[in-house]
C-alpha positions in Angstrom: 13.3 94.6 34.8 16.7 93.1 35.5 15.8 92.2 39.1 12.9 90.4 38.3 14.1 88.3 35.3 17.1 87.5 37.8 14.8 85.6 40.0 13.7 83.1 37.1 16.6 80.7 37.0 16.1 80.1 41.0 12.3 79.6 40.3 12.8 76.9 37.3 15.3 75.3 39.5 13.2 74.7 42.1 10.3 73.8 39.8 12.5 71.1 38.7 12.4 69.6 42.2 9.1 70.2 43.0 7.5 68.7 40.0 7.3 65.2 41.0 5.0 66.6 43.7 2.2 67.3 41.4 2.0 63.5 40.9 1.0 63.1 44.5 -1.7 65.6 44.6 -4.5 62.8 44.7 -2.6 61.5 48.1 -2.2 65.2 49.4 1.1 64.5 50.1 4.6 66.0 48.6 7.5 63.7 47.3 11.1 63.9 47.7 13.3 66.6 45.9 15.0 64.8 42.8 18.5 65.1 44.1 18.7 62.8 47.2 18.0 64.3 50.5 21.0 64.7 53.0 20.0 63.9 56.8 21.7 66.2 59.3 24.0 64.9 61.7 25.1 61.8 59.2 28.8 62.6 58.7 29.9 58.8 58.7 27.0 56.9 59.2 23.1 56.3 59.7 22.7 55.4 63.5 21.9 51.5 64.3 18.3 51.2 63.6 17.8 47.5 65.6 16.6 49.2 68.7 14.9 52.2 66.9 12.8 50.0 64.4 8.9 49.1 65.6 8.2 45.2 66.2 7.1 44.6 62.9 10.2 46.0 61.2 12.7 44.9 64.0 13.4 41.4 62.6 14.5 42.9 59.1 16.8 45.3 60.7 18.2 42.8 63.2 18.9 40.4 60.5 21.0 43.4 58.5 22.9 44.4 61.6 20.9 47.5 61.8 22.0 49.1 58.4 19.5 51.1 56.5 17.9 50.0 53.2 16.8 53.5 51.6 19.5 55.8 52.7 23.3 55.5 52.0 26.2 54.9 54.3 26.6 59.0 54.5 22.9 59.8 55.2 21.9 60.5 51.6 18.4 58.9 50.3 18.8 56.6 47.4 17.2 56.8 44.4 14.7 53.9 44.9 13.0 56.1 47.6 11.8 58.3 44.8 10.7 55.5 42.7 8.7 54.1 45.8 6.9 57.7 46.3 6.0 57.7 42.5 4.5 54.6 42.6 2.5 55.2 45.4 1.5 58.6 44.1 -0.1 56.8 41.3 -1.9 53.9 43.3 -5.4 54.5 42.0 -4.6 52.9 38.6 -3.6 49.8 41.0 -7.2 50.0 42.8 -5.4 50.8 45.9 -7.7 53.3 47.9 -5.4 56.5 48.9 -6.4 56.1 52.5 -4.6 52.9 52.7 -1.2 54.6 52.7 -2.0 58.2 53.5 -0.7 58.1 57.0 2.5 56.2 56.1 3.1 58.6 53.4 2.7 61.7 55.7 4.9 60.4 58.2 7.8 59.8 55.6 6.9 63.4 54.1 7.4 65.0 57.8 10.9 63.1 58.2 11.8 64.5 54.8 10.7 68.0 55.9 12.9 67.7 59.1 15.9 66.7 57.1 15.8 69.8 55.0 15.2 71.8 58.1 18.7 70.4 59.7 17.2 67.7 62.0 19.7 65.7 63.5 17.6 62.5 64.0 16.0 62.8 60.8 17.9 59.8 59.1 16.5 57.2 61.2 12.9 58.9 60.9 13.2 58.8 56.9 14.5 55.4 56.9 11.9 53.7 59.1 9.2 55.6 57.6 10.3 54.7 54.1 10.2 50.8 55.1 7.0 51.3 56.7 5.5 52.9 53.6 7.1 50.4 51.2 5.6 47.2 53.5 2.3 48.9 53.3 2.5 49.3 49.4 3.5 45.6 48.8 0.5 44.7 51.1 -2.1 46.9 49.6 -1.1 46.0 46.1 -1.1 42.1 46.9 -4.5 42.6 48.4 -5.9 45.0 45.9 -9.2 43.6 43.8 -7.9 40.9 41.3 -9.9 39.0 38.6 -12.0 35.9 39.9 -9.6 32.8 39.8 -10.1 29.2 41.2 -7.2 28.0 43.2 -6.3 24.1 43.9 -4.6 25.3 46.8 -4.1 28.5 48.9 -0.5 28.2 48.1 -1.0 29.0 44.8 -2.8 32.2 45.4 -1.0 35.6 46.0 -0.5 36.6 49.5 0.1 39.8 51.3 4.1 39.2 53.1 4.8 40.8 56.4 6.6 43.9 56.6 9.9 42.0 57.3 9.4 39.8 54.7 8.4 42.3 52.1 11.7 44.4 53.0 13.9 41.4 53.2 12.9 40.2 49.4 13.8 43.8 48.3 16.9 44.2 50.3 18.0 40.7 48.5 17.7 42.1 45.1 20.8 43.0 43.3 19.6 46.3 42.9 17.2 48.2 44.8 16.1 50.7 42.2 15.6 47.8 39.6 13.7 45.7 41.9 11.4 48.9 42.6 11.0 50.0 38.7 10.2 46.0 38.0 7.9 45.6 41.0 9.5 42.5 42.1 6.8 41.5 44.3 4.5 41.3 41.6 3.9 39.0 38.7 6.6 40.1 36.0 3.8 40.9 33.5 2.8 43.8 36.1 4.9 46.4 35.9 5.0 46.6 32.0 1.3 46.7 31.8 1.2 49.4 34.8 3.8 51.5 32.7 1.6 51.0 29.3 -1.5 52.5 31.2 0.7 55.4 32.5 1.5 56.5 29.2 0.1 59.8 28.1 -2.2 59.7 24.8 -3.6 56.0 24.7 -6.6 55.9 23.8 -9.5 55.2 26.7 -10.3 51.9 25.0 -6.8 50.7 25.5 -6.5 52.1 28.8 -9.4 50.0 29.8 -8.1 46.8 28.6 -4.9 47.6 30.1 -6.7 48.2 33.7 -8.5 44.8 33.3 -5.5 42.7 32.4 -3.7 44.4 35.7 -6.8 42.7 37.3 -6.1 39.6 35.7 -2.6 39.6 36.6 -2.9 40.6 40.3 -4.7 37.1 40.2 -1.0 35.6 39.6 1.7 35.2 42.4 4.7 37.4 42.3 7.0 34.3 41.7 4.6 31.0 41.3 7.4 28.9 41.4 11.1 28.6 39.8 9.2 26.6 37.3 5.4 26.8 36.1 3.2 26.5 33.3 1.6 29.7 32.0 -1.6 29.2 29.7 -3.3 32.2 28.0 -6.5 31.3 27.0 -7.3 34.6 24.8 -4.2 34.0 23.0 -4.5 30.3 22.9 -0.8 29.7 24.1 1.3 28.0 26.5 4.4 29.2 28.1 7.2 26.9 30.0 8.4 29.4 32.7 11.6 29.5 34.6 12.7 32.2 37.1 10.0 34.8 35.6 10.8 34.1 32.3 9.4 31.9 29.2 12.0 29.4 28.1 9.8 27.7 25.8 6.3 28.0 24.0 3.6 26.3 22.1 0.0 26.7 20.5 -2.9 25.5 22.4 -6.6 24.8 21.5 -8.9 26.2 24.5 -12.5 26.0 25.1 -15.3 27.4 22.9 -17.1 30.4 23.4 -20.1 28.4 24.8 -17.7 26.1 26.7 -14.8 28.7 28.0 -11.6 27.6 29.6 -11.7 29.1 32.9 -9.1 31.1 35.0 -7.5 28.6 37.4 -4.6 27.3 39.0 -3.3 24.0 39.8 -0.8 21.4 40.4 0.2 19.4 37.6 1.2 15.9 39.6 1.2 13.3 37.2 0.9 12.4 33.4 -1.7 9.6 32.3 -0.3 8.0 29.4 -2.7 5.9 27.0 -5.8 7.8 28.8 -9.3 7.1 28.0 -11.4 10.0 27.0 -14.5 10.2 29.2 -16.9 12.0 26.7 -18.6 14.9 28.4 -22.2 14.3 28.6 -23.0 17.6 26.2 -21.1 15.8 23.7 -22.7 12.1 24.1 -26.0 14.1 23.6 -25.0 16.4 20.5 -22.1 13.9 18.7 -22.4 10.3 19.8 -26.1 10.1 19.9 -26.6 11.5 17.0 -24.2 9.4 14.9 -25.3 6.1 16.6 -28.8 7.1 15.3 -27.7 8.2 11.8 -24.9 5.4 11.5 -26.3 2.6 13.8 -24.5 1.2 16.9 -21.4 -0.1 14.9 -20.4 3.6 14.4 -19.4 3.5 18.4 -17.3 0.0 17.9 -15.4 1.7 14.8 -14.8 5.1 16.6 -13.4 2.9 19.8 -16.3 4.1 22.2 -17.6 2.0 24.8 -20.8 2.6 27.1 -21.3 2.2 30.8 -24.4 2.0 33.1 -22.9 5.1 34.9 -19.8 7.2 36.1 -19.2 4.9 39.0 -16.4 3.1 39.5 -18.0 -0.5 39.8 -20.4 0.9 36.6 -20.8 -2.0 34.1 -20.5 -2.0 30.2 -23.8 -1.8 28.1 -24.6 -3.1 24.9 -24.9 0.1 22.6 -27.6 -1.6 20.9 -29.9 -1.5 24.0 -29.4 2.1 24.4 -32.5 4.6 23.7 -30.2 7.0 21.6 -33.0 9.0 20.5 -33.8 9.8 24.1 -30.1 10.5 24.9 -29.9 12.9 21.9 -33.0 14.7 23.2 -31.6 14.9 26.8 -34.2 12.4 28.4 -31.5 9.6 29.2 -27.9 10.1 30.1 -25.5 7.5 29.8 -21.4 7.3 30.3 -19.3 6.8 27.0 -15.8 6.8 27.0 -13.1 6.4 24.1 -10.7 3.6 24.0 -6.7 4.6 23.8 -5.3 5.1 20.8 -6.5 5.7 17.2 -8.6 9.0 17.0 -8.9 9.0 20.6 -9.3 12.9 21.6 -6.7 12.5 24.5 -3.9 11.6 21.9 -1.2 9.8 23.8 -1.0 11.7 27.2 -2.9 13.5 29.8 -1.1 16.0 32.4 -3.4 16.4 35.3 -3.9 18.9 38.2 -6.8 17.7 40.0 -9.9 20.1 39.9 -13.6 20.1 40.6 -14.0 21.4 36.9 -12.6 18.5 35.5 -9.9 20.7 33.2 -6.5 19.2 32.1 -3.8 19.9 29.4 -3.8 16.7 27.0 -2.4 15.7 23.4 -4.8 15.7 20.5 -5.1 14.2 17.3 -6.8 17.1 15.7 -3.2 19.1 14.9 -4.8 20.9 11.8 -6.6 23.0 14.5 -3.1 24.6 15.5 -2.9 26.1 12.2 -5.6 28.4 13.1 -5.3 32.0 14.3 -8.3 31.8 16.6 -8.3 28.4 18.5 -11.2 28.2 20.6 -12.4 24.9 19.7 -12.0 22.5 23.0 -14.9 21.9 25.5 -12.7 23.7 28.2 -9.6 21.6 28.6 -6.3 22.6 27.1 -5.1 20.9 23.7 -1.3 20.9 23.2 0.4 21.3 20.0 3.4 19.4 21.3 2.6 16.9 24.4 6.1 15.0 24.1 7.6 18.3 24.3 5.5 19.6 27.3 6.1 16.3 28.9 9.9 16.3 28.5 10.3 19.8 30.1 7.8 18.6 33.1 9.2 15.2 33.9 13.4 16.3 32.7 13.2 13.4 30.4 11.5 12.0 27.6 8.1 10.3 27.7 8.0 6.6 27.0 7.3 5.8 23.6 5.6 2.3 24.0 3.5 2.1 27.1 1.3 -1.3 27.7 -2.3 -1.1 28.9 -4.5 2.2 28.9 -4.5 4.8 32.0 -0.5 4.5 33.1 0.4 7.2 35.4 3.6 8.6 35.3 4.4 10.8 38.4 6.6 13.9 37.9 9.5 14.4 40.0 8.1 17.1 41.8 4.5 19.3 41.1 4.7 21.9 38.6 2.3 24.8 38.8 0.0 25.8 35.9 -1.8 29.1 35.7 -4.7 29.3 33.1 -5.5 33.4 32.8 -6.9 35.3 29.9 -4.6 38.2 28.6 -5.9 40.5 25.9 -3.2 42.9 26.5 0.1 41.0 27.2 4.0 41.9 27.6 6.9 40.0 26.3 6.8 36.7 28.3 10.7 36.3 27.8 11.2 40.0 29.1 13.4 41.2 26.1 10.9 43.9 25.2 8.7 46.7 26.8 6.2 46.5 24.1 2.5 45.2 24.8 0.6 43.2 22.3 -2.9 43.6 22.5 -4.7 40.2 21.1 -8.1 39.5 20.5 -10.9 39.0 23.3 -12.5 36.0 22.0 -14.9 35.2 25.3 -15.9 38.9 25.4 -14.7 39.1 28.9 -13.2 42.9 28.2 -16.6 43.9 28.1 -18.3 42.1 30.7 -15.2 42.2 33.3 -15.0 43.4 36.9 -15.6 47.1 37.5 -12.4 48.0 39.8 -10.8 49.4 36.7 -13.0 52.3 36.8 -10.8 54.5 39.3 -7.8 54.0 37.2 -9.4 55.9 34.2 -10.3 59.0 36.0 
């Protein structure tokens, strides 16, 4: 009995080392030991990797004079390698197919096994296999299924980097371990949402929502720009982002349930001061025409509305009294109506434009009372701002002019600023100060009708 029980301490120690292997069963691969692996034959340094690196990795190792990334100077693996393998083992929740990384993972497993057996050349093999796996992991995540988003330009969309550039970004981080833990090649919201999805005991309904929001965040680039605007249509809120953190925020009003604000991205290029409001055709039919019938054509003049023969640039004004408003109200006739600047103009005093085929933009609003509501889905699709002057000051680097002569005065931004409109019903802290996830309402019902790529994450 004594000899039998005497074996338990050794077994327990081995189990603690091997336990991470259980996480990789889905990929059919083992993970490294929790303690760093020491490659044989590396008393002073890992060999120069420049000549040994394959063509896709050689620019990276050449730039760093052949120095390793995943091993220290004495040939021990760094903790970041364990983080990498843990993430890859859980890749199903990212909608990454195990087969995408299986060969790269197998190569690293062999190199680690050879190191345990005392193979003198294992250090270089571990290093290069780890780099291949990391680059493949970054590329697979950036190419994984994402929620649909309309991009004004390919420059706004997530891209899969080359192997060398993926490694260079990791090496440039002050801490490789922190870069891996934060998944620095993804949008800053990604790692907190993913960590929440991996927590044991979460109800399936929450896991479904987390997985769907991972898809939405995958539609955002890792680092959209040093400065960008992020609008969340689910929570009806806007953030001004700098270096991956929110520096300011405000309430917004977004599209009604039957006229939803879409997920889209563009470049804010200029502000239009004293804008006209070109009334959407559906509002002309539902509101303007019916008021004209009830109150007479004088209603249009009192409200600052003008009627034109069409939407063309050379369209001519039309006398409101000559319009068959009953036909407009029934949808048989369409007319172009615009509202003059000032007063109750729905655009307020400024709109911020990012040209797009959907006619969506950010703008001021006289209806400030709507900002007091918890649910703020009242617009025709555009984003109404709680404080347009504050956003303008941040975009321009100076206050917007208070007095402007004439309508439709264009004011260019010093440089274009990206804007991303998304829809997040599970939201990490935009300031990055807390790991907590805030679950928000789903006003558009997209959590029930979203894509199905999340299904594998819940198995």
